C-alpha positions in Angstrom: 175.0 -91.0 0.2 172.4 -88.4 -0.7 173.4 -86.4 2.5 170.8 -83.6 2.0 167.9 -86.1 1.9 169.2 -88.0 4.9 169.7 -84.7 6.9 166.0 -83.9 6.3 164.8 -87.3 7.7 167.4 -88.4 10.2 166.1 -86.2 13.0 162.9 -88.3 13.2 164.6 -91.7 13.1 166.4 -93.8 15.7 170.1 -93.2 15.8 172.0 -95.4 13.5 169.1 -96.6 11.4 169.2 -96.9 7.7 166.9 -95.3 5.1 164.4 -96.8 2.7 164.8 -95.2 -0.8 161.8 -95.4 -3.1 163.6 -95.4 -6.5 161.8 -94.8 -9.8 163.3 -96.9 -12.6 162.8 -96.7 -16.4 159.5 -97.8 -17.8 161.1 -99.3 -20.9 163.8 -97.1 -22.3 166.9 -97.7 -20.1 168.1 -94.1 -20.8 165.3 -92.8 -18.7 167.2 -93.1 -15.5 168.4 -90.3 -13.3 172.1 -89.9 -12.2 170.9 -89.7 -8.6 168.9 -93.0 -8.9 172.0 -94.8 -10.3 174.2 -93.4 -7.6 171.8 -94.5 -4.8 171.5 -98.0 -6.2 175.3 -98.2 -6.3 175.5 -97.3 -2.6 172.7 -99.0 -0.8 173.2 -102.2 1.0 170.2 -104.1 -0.4 167.8 -103.6 -3.4 164.2 -104.9 -3.1 162.8 -105.7 -6.6 159.3 -106.6 -7.7 160.8 -108.6 -10.6 164.4 -109.7 -9.9 164.9 -110.9 -13.5 163.9 -107.5 -14.9 165.9 -105.7 -12.2 169.1 -107.7 -13.1 168.9 -106.4 -16.7 168.7 -102.8 -15.4 171.5 -103.3 -12.8 173.8 -105.1 -15.3 173.3 -102.3 -17.8 174.5 -99.7 -15.3 177.2 -102.1 -13.8 175.5 -102.1 -10.4 176.3 -105.2 -8.2 174.3 -105.3 -5.0 172.4 -107.9 -3.1 168.9 -108.3 -4.7 165.8 -109.4 -2.7 162.5 -110.2 -4.3 159.6 -108.1 -3.0 156.2 -108.6 -4.7 152.5 -108.8 -3.9 152.8 -112.5 -2.8 155.6 -112.0 -0.2 155.5 -108.4 0.9 153.9 -109.1 4.3 156.2 -112.0 5.0 159.3 -109.9 4.1 158.3 -106.7 5.9 159.5 -107.6 9.5 162.9 -108.6 8.1 163.2 -105.4 6.1 162.3 -103.3 9.1 165.0 -105.2 11.1 167.6 -104.5 8.4 166.7 -100.8 8.5 167.0 -100.7 12.3 170.4 -102.3 12.0 171.6 -99.4 9.8 171.2 -100.9 6.4 170.2 -98.6 3.6 167.6 -100.2 1.3 166.2 -99.3 -2.1 162.8 -100.4 -3.4 162.2 -100.7 -7.1 159.2 -101.9 -9.1 159.0 -103.6 -12.5 159.3 -100.1 -14.0 158.3 -96.6 -13.1 157.7 -95.2 -9.6 157.2 -97.8 -6.9 154.0 -97.8 -4.7 151.9 -96.4 -7.6 149.7 -99.5 -8.2 152.7 -101.6 -7.1 153.7 -103.2 -3.8 155.4 -101.1 -1.2 152.8 -99.0 0.5 152.5 -101.3 3.5 156.3 -101.2 3.9 156.3 -97.4 3.7 153.6 -97.2 6.4 155.6 -99.5 8.6 158.6 -97.3 8.2 156.6 -94.2 9.1 155.3 -96.0 12.2 158.8 -97.0 13.3 160.1 -93.4 12.4 162.5 -94.8 9.9 163.4 -92.4 7.0 161.6 -92.9 3.7 163.3 -91.0 0.8 161.6 -90.7 -2.6 163.9 -90.7 -5.6 161.7 -89.4 -8.4 161.8 -90.4 -12.0 159.7 -92.2 -14.7 156.0 -92.7 -14.1 153.5 -94.0 -16.6 150.8 -91.8 -14.9 152.7 -88.5 -15.3 154.1 -89.4 -18.8 150.6 -90.1 -20.1 149.1 -87.0 -18.5 151.9 -84.7 -19.8 151.2 -85.9 -23.4 147.4 -85.7 -23.2 146.9 -81.9 -23.6 144.4 -81.9 -20.7 146.8 -81.9 -17.8 145.5 -78.5 -16.7 142.2 -80.1 -15.7 142.1 -81.6 -12.2 142.7 -85.4 -12.4 141.7 -88.4 -10.4 144.0 -91.4 -10.6 142.2 -94.7 -10.0 144.9 -97.2 -10.9 143.5 -100.6 -12.0 139.7 -101.0 -11.8 138.5 -103.7 -9.4 138.1 -107.1 -10.8 134.5 -107.7 -9.9 131.8 -106.1 -12.0 129.9 -105.1 -8.8 132.9 -103.2 -7.5 133.5 -101.7 -10.9 129.9 -100.4 -11.1 130.2 -99.0 -7.6 133.4 -97.1 -8.4 132.1 -95.7 -11.7 128.8 -94.6 -10.0 130.9 -92.7 -7.4 132.8 -90.8 -10.1 130.1 -90.3 -12.7 129.3 -86.7 -11.6 133.0 -85.6 -11.3 134.3 -83.2 -13.9 137.9 -84.5 -13.4 140.1 -86.4 -15.8 139.9 -90.0 -14.8 143.2 -92.0 -15.2 143.3 -95.8 -15.2 146.0 -98.4 -15.7 144.8 -101.5 -17.6 146.2 -104.9 -18.6 145.9 -106.2 -22.2 143.3 -109.0 -21.4 140.9 -106.5 -19.8 141.4 -103.5 -22.0 138.5 -104.0 -24.4 136.0 -104.9 -21.6 137.1 -101.7 -19.8 136.5 -99.5 -22.8 133.1 -101.0 -23.3 132.3 -100.5 -19.7 133.3 -96.8 -19.9 131.1 -96.4 -23.0 128.2 -97.9 -21.2 128.5 -95.4 -18.4 129.7 -92.3 -20.1 128.8 -92.7 -23.8 131.1 -92.8 -26.8 133.4 -90.2 -25.3 137.0 -89.4 -26.3 139.6 -91.8 -24.8 143.3 -90.9 -24.5 145.0 -94.3 -24.8 148.7 -94.8 -24.2 150.3 -98.1 -24.9 153.8 -99.3 -23.8 155.1 -95.8 -22.9 158.8 -95.3 -23.7 159.1 -98.8 -25.1 159.8 -99.9 -28.7 156.1 -100.3 -29.6 154.9 -97.1 -27.9 151.5 -96.1 -29.3 149.2 -93.2 -28.5 145.6 -93.1 -29.8 143.2 -90.2 -29.0 139.7 -90.7 -30.4 136.2 -91.7 -29.4 135.8 -95.2 -27.8 134.3 -96.8 -30.9 137.2 -95.7 -33.1 139.8 -96.8 -30.6 138.1 -100.2 -30.5 138.1 -100.4 -34.3 141.8 -99.6 -34.5 142.8 -102.1 -31.9 144.6 -105.3 -32.9 142.6 -108.5 -32.6 145.1 -109.7 -30.0 145.8 -107.0 -27.5 149.3 -106.8 -26.0 151.2 -104.4 -23.8 150.5 -102.2 -20.8 148.1 -99.3 -21.0 147.2 -95.9 -19.4 143.7 -94.6 -20.1 142.6 -91.1 -19.6 139.0 -89.8 -20.1 136.8 -86.9 -19.1 133.1 -87.1 -19.7 133.0 -83.4 -20.8 135.5 -84.0 -23.6 133.6 -85.6 -26.5 
């Protein structure tokens, strides 16, 4: 299984241990899946999934039948000792998120840190990522970028974060949920003015939508009931 990657990492790991594969999965279009990712999921002993129902659709589509374990924000600390034990026993394990690349605003970072601490191999299997997909279609990817992920929930923490980045001349990249999108756009306008927003909705999915305009125009074009998952990119110097 992926012998080259294992050879790179095995020297640092206890003899006979398994590897943790961080496997990127399709954001929405099931065709956006690498041959290597499919092969690894077919060969690992266990698959950790943020959403087991969504994972089953993907696995069934590619005729992959492997033991599936839930691994999400609510149980990641509880499951971690068991997963580390499995790895030490020689089991190879794949981690997948709801879609895209795991550990990017998704659970998994604590597990990866634990593997590094125990000198267990962690092998990335690259593929789809909403972050890179949006940036590649923005036309401003040549400018240094700062990925924030989701803004904090409290207004106080939001203001603190925006104050910290207000003088940066980077592209700022955010993920946002539908129920917070309008508030976030208004918050950005309050801090940075009616600047240009690069708005990406439901990337690779059936209702994929890209809108690049000033904040007021984006808000005017928005449906009364906001749905979907979003990536926002803005740069205070791009009006």
